[in-house]
Short mmCIF file of the C-alpha atoms (twelve columns), coordinates in Angstrom:
data_MODEL
# 
_entry.id   MODEL 
# 
loop_
_atom_site.group_PDB 
_atom_site.id 
_atom_site.type_symbol 
_atom_site.label_atom_id 
_atom_site.label_alt_id 
_atom_site.label_comp_id 
_atom_site.label_asym_id 
_atom_site.label_seq_id 
_atom_site.Cartn_x 
_atom_site.Cartn_y 
_atom_site.Cartn_z 
_atom_site.pdbx_PDB_model_num 
ATOM 1   C CA . UNK A 1   27.195 -96.521  -199.212 1 
ATOM 2   C CA . UNK A 2   26.047 -93.160  -197.812 1 
ATOM 3   C CA . UNK A 3   22.532 -94.417  -197.144 1 
ATOM 4   C CA . UNK A 4   23.833 -97.535  -195.412 1 
ATOM 5   C CA . UNK A 5   26.089 -95.409  -193.195 1 
ATOM 6   C CA . UNK A 6   23.155 -93.176  -192.276 1 
ATOM 7   C CA . UNK A 7   21.016 -96.195  -191.449 1 
ATOM 8   C CA . UNK A 8   23.753 -97.556  -189.187 1 
ATOM 9   C CA . UNK A 9   23.898 -94.140  -187.523 1 
ATOM 10  C CA . UNK A 10  20.149 -94.385  -186.834 1 
ATOM 11  C CA . UNK A 11  20.612 -97.808  -185.227 1 
ATOM 12  C CA . UNK A 12  23.639 -96.618  -183.265 1 
ATOM 13  C CA . UNK A 13  22.049 -93.533  -181.727 1 
ATOM 14  C CA . UNK A 14  18.928 -95.523  -180.825 1 
ATOM 15  C CA . UNK A 15  21.049 -98.203  -179.201 1 
ATOM 16  C CA . UNK A 16  23.178 -95.641  -177.380 1 
ATOM 17  C CA . UNK A 17  20.369 -93.701  -175.719 1 
ATOM 18  C CA . UNK A 18  18.762 -96.965  -174.597 1 
ATOM 19  C CA . UNK A 19  22.137 -98.126  -173.256 1 
ATOM 20  C CA . UNK A 20  22.568 -94.850  -171.379 1 
ATOM 21  C CA . UNK A 21  19.084 -95.141  -169.915 1 
ATOM 22  C CA . UNK A 22  19.774 -98.699  -168.722 1 
ATOM 23  C CA . UNK A 23  23.220 -97.738  -167.414 1 
ATOM 24  C CA . UNK A 24  21.840 -94.926  -165.277 1 
ATOM 25  C CA . UNK A 25  19.082 -97.145  -163.960 1 
ATOM 26  C CA . UNK A 26  20.966 -100.414 -163.403 1 
ATOM 27  C CA . UNK A 27  24.576 -99.404  -162.735 1 
ATOM 28  C CA . UNK A 28  24.164 -95.968  -161.182 1 
ATOM 29  C CA . UNK A 29  20.903 -96.977  -159.446 1 
ATOM 30  C CA . UNK A 30  19.258 -93.681  -160.393 1 
ATOM 31  C CA . UNK A 31  15.485 -93.427  -160.224 1 
ATOM 32  C CA . UNK A 32  14.580 -92.586  -163.802 1 
ATOM 33  C CA . UNK A 33  10.977 -93.639  -163.943 1 
ATOM 34  C CA . UNK A 34  9.156  -91.460  -166.424 1 
ATOM 35  C CA . UNK A 35  12.324 -90.939  -168.452 1 
ATOM 36  C CA . UNK A 36  11.457 -92.761  -171.645 1 
ATOM 37  C CA . UNK A 37  12.656 -90.766  -174.638 1 
ATOM 38  C CA . UNK A 38  16.093 -89.937  -176.029 1 
ATOM 39  C CA . UNK A 39  15.787 -86.251  -175.176 1 
ATOM 40  C CA . UNK A 40  14.656 -86.887  -171.615 1 
ATOM 41  C CA . UNK A 41  17.374 -89.511  -171.138 1 
ATOM 42  C CA . UNK A 42  20.071 -87.082  -172.292 1 
ATOM 43  C CA . UNK A 43  18.581 -84.283  -170.180 1 
ATOM 44  C CA . UNK A 44  18.643 -86.523  -167.116 1 
ATOM 45  C CA . UNK A 45  22.221 -87.594  -167.892 1 
ATOM 46  C CA . UNK A 46  23.190 -83.913  -167.993 1 
ATOM 47  C CA . UNK A 47  21.384 -83.112  -164.738 1 
ATOM 48  C CA . UNK A 48  22.969 -86.078  -162.974 1 
ATOM 49  C CA . UNK A 49  26.468 -85.218  -164.205 1 
ATOM 50  C CA . UNK A 50  26.922 -88.215  -166.488 1 
ATOM 51  C CA . UNK A 51  27.518 -85.902  -169.445 1 
ATOM 52  C CA . UNK A 52  28.489 -82.233  -169.642 1 
ATOM 53  C CA . UNK A 53  26.726 -79.400  -171.453 1 
ATOM 54  C CA . UNK A 54  28.683 -79.671  -174.739 1 
ATOM 55  C CA . UNK A 55  28.062 -83.425  -174.819 1 
ATOM 56  C CA . UNK A 56  24.373 -82.883  -174.151 1 
ATOM 57  C CA . UNK A 57  24.156 -80.452  -177.077 1 
ATOM 58  C CA . UNK A 58  25.861 -82.938  -179.383 1 
ATOM 59  C CA . UNK A 59  23.497 -85.707  -178.217 1 
ATOM 60  C CA . UNK A 60  20.522 -83.494  -179.046 1 
ATOM 61  C CA . UNK A 61  22.027 -82.691  -182.454 1 
ATOM 62  C CA . UNK A 62  22.383 -86.409  -183.128 1 
ATOM 63  C CA . UNK A 63  18.752 -87.045  -182.183 1 
ATOM 64  C CA . UNK A 64  17.622 -84.198  -184.418 1 
ATOM 65  C CA . UNK A 65  19.668 -85.595  -187.312 1 
ATOM 66  C CA . UNK A 66  18.361 -89.077  -186.628 1 
ATOM 67  C CA . UNK A 67  14.796 -87.753  -186.770 1 
ATOM 68  C CA . UNK A 68  15.503 -85.903  -190.006 1 
ATOM 69  C CA . UNK A 69  16.760 -89.100  -191.620 1 
ATOM 70  C CA . UNK A 70  13.880 -91.286  -190.542 1 
ATOM 71  C CA . UNK A 71  10.966 -88.947  -191.258 1 
ATOM 72  C CA . UNK A 72  11.906 -87.545  -194.633 1 
ATOM 73  C CA . UNK A 73  14.391 -88.197  -197.398 1 
ATOM 74  C CA . UNK A 74  16.125 -85.290  -199.002 1 
ATOM 75  C CA . UNK A 75  19.393 -85.587  -200.914 1 
ATOM 76  C CA . UNK A 76  20.863 -82.432  -199.394 1 
ATOM 77  C CA . UNK A 77  19.875 -83.439  -195.852 1 
ATOM 78  C CA . UNK A 78  21.348 -86.906  -196.358 1 
ATOM 79  C CA . UNK A 79  24.657 -85.394  -197.471 1 
ATOM 80  C CA . UNK A 80  24.736 -82.958  -194.525 1 
ATOM 81  C CA . UNK A 81  24.185 -85.761  -192.029 1 
ATOM 82  C CA . UNK A 82  26.644 -88.068  -193.763 1 
ATOM 83  C CA . UNK A 83  29.331 -85.419  -193.333 1 
ATOM 84  C CA . UNK A 84  28.722 -85.445  -189.552 1 
ATOM 85  C CA . UNK A 85  28.962 -89.222  -189.117 1 
ATOM 86  C CA . UNK A 86  32.698 -89.421  -188.353 1 
ATOM 87  C CA . UNK A 87  32.310 -86.821  -185.586 1 
ATOM 88  C CA . UNK A 88  29.248 -88.628  -184.210 1 
ATOM 89  C CA . UNK A 89  31.044 -91.979  -184.311 1 
ATOM 90  C CA . UNK A 90  34.069 -90.700  -182.399 1 
ATOM 91  C CA . UNK A 91  31.850 -88.994  -179.837 1 
ATOM 92  C CA . UNK A 92  29.711 -92.080  -179.214 1 
ATOM 93  C CA . UNK A 93  32.811 -94.256  -178.996 1 
ATOM 94  C CA . UNK A 94  34.321 -91.975  -176.355 1 
ATOM 95  C CA . UNK A 95  31.108 -92.052  -174.306 1 
ATOM 96  C CA . UNK A 96  30.801 -95.821  -174.490 1 
ATOM 97  C CA . UNK A 97  34.432 -96.166  -173.401 1 
ATOM 98  C CA . UNK A 98  33.803 -93.818  -170.470 1 
ATOM 99  C CA . UNK A 99  30.793 -95.776  -169.284 1 
ATOM 100 C CA . UNK A 100 32.602 -99.112  -169.773 1 
ATOM 101 C CA . UNK A 101 35.308 -98.323  -167.228 1 
# 
């Protein structure tokens, strides 16, 4: 169950940063050519005021955790990330709701 939840987290964060990138480009009509990675997308969202500093930091933490899960498997790391999933879920849900309005 834990591993499945972590895998869904990986899919979710990947989907979210791509959504945010498309949102800024298509809806906000921002010129984001050259912005092609999760980190650069979140940095641009911060600079353009789409997210605030605390949200940016949490986005970066999620990307770091996502990278830790996909590049290595360690029981302790898996448990640490699993314990963050509820917080990450609620945060992503609040951002999606904000951008859906």
